[in-house]
N, C-alpha and C positions, 0 to 999 in steps of 0.2 A: 689892310691886306694887300699885298703886292700882286694884284690880279694880272697885270701885264706880264710880270715875270713868270707867273703860274701858267698862263696861256702859252707863252713862248717855250717854256720847258716841255709842256705837253705836246706841242706841235713838233718840237725837235725829236722827242722820243718816238712819237707816232711816225714821223718822217723816216727815221732810221729803220723802224720796223717795216715800213712799206718798201724801203729800198731793198730789203732782202728778197722781196718777191718780184720787184720790177727791174732791178739792175743786175745784169749778170756779173759774177765774180766779185767786183768791188762792192756790190750790194750785200753779198754774203759776209764780207768783212765788216761793213758798216753796221749790220744788224747786231753784231756782237757788243756794240757800245750803246745799245738802247738805254741801259740803266744810268749812263753818265749824266745826262741833263737833269734827271730827277735827283741824283745824289748831290750834284752841285747846288741846285736850288734848295735842297734840304739843308745843306750846310750854311748857305748864305742867308736864307730867309726863315729857317726854322721848320719844325716838324709839320705844323699845320699846312704850310704852303706846299711842302713836299708831298704830303699825302693827297692833297687836293689835286696837284698836278698829276699824280699817279692815277687817280680815279678818272680824271679828264682824258689822259692818254689812253687808258683802257677803253673808255667809251669811243674814242676816235678809232682805235684799233678794231673794235667791234663793228664800227660803221664801214670799215674797209672790206668786210666779208662776214663769214659765218661766225656768229657771236660766241658759240661754244668753243671754237678753235681759238678765238681771241682770248677767252678766259683762261683756257689751258696753257696756250703758248705764251701769251703776253703777260698776264697778271701772275700766274703761278710760276713763271720762269724769270722773265726780265723784271717784273714788278717786285717779287720777293727778293731777288738779288739786290735790287736798288735799296729796298728797305733794310736788308741785313748790312750792306755796306755803309749806308748813311747812318744807321743807328750805331754801328761799331765805331765809325769815324767821329761822330758827334760825341760819343761817350769817352773818347780818348783811348780806345783800345789800341793795342799794338797792331802793326800792319798785318801780321799773320793771323791775328785773332779776328780782325774785321773781315779779311778775305775769307777765312774759314766760315764765318757766320754768313756772309753773302753768298758763298758757293754752296753751302750745304742746305740752306733753306729751300731753294727751288727744287733741288734733287729730291729731298725728303718729301716735299709736297706732291711732286709729280708721281713719284713711286707709290706714295700712299693712295692717291686718287686712282691710278691705273690698277693697282693691286685690288682695291675694293671693288672696282668695276668688274674685273676679271673673276674674282672670287664669288661675287654676287651671281655671275652667270655660270658658276660651277666649273670654271676653267683654271688650270694651274698656270700662273704667270710665266714660269720657266718653260713649260710645255708649249704655250702659245708662241713664245719667242723662238723656240727651236723650230716649230712648224713654219713660222714666217721666214726664217733663214733658209730652210730647206727649199721652200717654194721659190725664193729669190735665186738660189743657186740653180734650181732646175730651169727656171725661165732664162737665166743667163746662159746656161749650157745650150738651150735650144736656139737662142739668138746667134751665139757664136758658131754653132754647128751649121746653121743656114748660111752664115757668111764664109764658111770654109776654114775657119781658124781652129784647126784641129789641135794645135799645141795648147791653146788656152782651154779648150774643152777637156783635154787630158789633165791639165793642172787642176781644173775645178772638180774633176772626178776624184782626185786624191783627197778632197775634203770629206773626211769620214764623219759618222755620227758622233764619235768621241770628240773630234775637234769642234764640232758645232756645240756639243754639250759644254765643253770648256769655255768657248767664247761667250756663250749665253751667261754662264755663271761668273764671267769676268765683267759683264756689263755694268754692275753697280760701281765697281772701281773705275772703269773707263768713264762712265757718266760723271761721277764725282770729280775725277781728275780734270775732265774737260771743263766742268763748271767752275772749279777752283782756278783754273788757268784764265778763264774769261773774267772771273771776279778780280783776279790780280791785275789784269790789264785795265779793267774799268777803274780799279782803285788808283793805279798810277796816273791815268789820264785825269780823273776827277781831282786828285791831289795837285797835279800840275796846274790845272785851270784855276783852282781856288787860290793857290799860292801866287799865281801871276797877278791877280788883282789885290790880294791881301797877303803880302809876305810875312806879316806878323801873326798869321793864323796859327792856332795851336798845332795844326798839322805840320808846321815847320820843325817841330821837335822830333817827328818820326824820321827814321833814317831814309836816305835815298837808296835806290837800287844798288849803287856801288858799295854802300856801307851795310846793307842788310844781310843778316844771316838767320837761319832757322834756330830755334832753341836746340842746344847741343844734346839735350836729353832725348830728343826724338830718335837719335841713332839707335837706342835700345829697342824702339818699336820696329825699326827696319831689321835689326838682327832677329827679333822674335818672328817677324813675318817670313824671313828667309829660312829660319829653322822649321816653321810650319810647311813651307814649300818643299824643303829638302826631305823632311820626314814623309810627306805625301808622295814624293817622287820615288823613294826607295821602297815604299810599302806597296802591297799588291792592290790595295783599295784606296781610291782618292776620297778622303773624308771631307767633312765640312771644314775642318781646320786647314786642309790643303787649299781649298778655294778661298777661305778667309785670308790665308797667307798671300795668295796670288793677288787678291784685291788690294790688300794693304801694301803690297810691293809696288803696285801701280801708283798708289798715292805717294808713297815715300820717294819713288823715282821722280815724280813731278817736283816734290819739295827740293830734292838735291839737284835736280836740273836747274831750277830757278837759282839756287845758291851758287851753282857753277857759273850761270850766266852773270850773276852779281860779281863774281871774281873777275870774269872777263870784262865786264863794264868798268870795274876799277882799273884794270890794266889799260883799257882804251882811253879812259879819262887821264890817266897818268901820261899817256902818250900824246895827249891834247888832240885827239881825233874829234872833229866836229860831230854834233849830235846826229845829223843826217847820215853820215858815214857810219857812225856807231850803230844806228838802227839798221842800216843795210847789212853790216857785218853780222849782227845778231840774226837777221832774217836768213842770210845764207847759211849760217851755222845750224840753225834750227831745221832748215830744209834738206840738209845733207846727212848722210849716215854718220858723219863725225860727231853729231849731236850725242851719240851714245857715250862718247868719251867725256862729255861735259858733266855727266852724272857722277862718275868717280872723282872728278875735280871738286865737285861740291862736297862729297863725303870726306875727302882728304883735308879739305879746308877746316874741318872740325878740329883737327889736331895741329895742322900746319899754320892756321890763321894767317894766310898769305897777306891779308890787308891790315892786320893788327887792329881789328875793330872790337875785339872782345876785351872787356874791362878786367883788370886783375882782380882776383878774389880779395875781399876785405879781410884784414888781419883779425 
């Protein structure tokens, strides 16, 4: 049993977790990559070593503070993401399948636990979320009013109950999209680390970001989601189908955002831009409003196939 590697991976994961609480800004970025050491160990040393490191890291996280928070935040979020990614990568799943598994497991577990706790207390999860948002807005208005920032107070006053209701019902899609984006980032980093030491790893058969594209059939899911949203917009009553369409639209927007970024990555590589500058350019694009234009680029790529990465159909 590679105990040294297990302890090292557990310390790395717990250290990244602690950085999120101790280091401003950079720590908030570092904490997103907590699953990476566990995934890398899992792929290098096997399942048993990976699970042992995860349990040890969870124990270290619990030692840093309130153990219930460590269980909810560390194990049910970062831990399950690491398990989903590692299992998907070890079983030879496609990149999007491994990322989907790693991203959905923690969201499903957290929503299930929180829903059970709220329902047990006789409270509606959506109602609790709406009350929480209203209290936050009221507190923010009071703070800005004391500071004399009347324009911000007036802007916050425009947030109606209908807007709050819509935002709360969008939370499942937003949470899942955020989790999937984190899982995709962890997948890319773990794959790069494994391939650097072992270029012959089975992961080398998976496409790089510049060559990746989502399954083309997903576009029909996007079309269906937009139909639900359009139908709910023109109707007098916003039904469950309307909110389902909104949540699905958030997920598909993320998918085609990543596909658009992949097209840009292909262009940057063709231009022989160094990796650090490519990373900087992607960061700038994601931080600016121009990121909205990257989503249509990813959708158009389904038919245009800018990179010629799709194989021709078999005769």
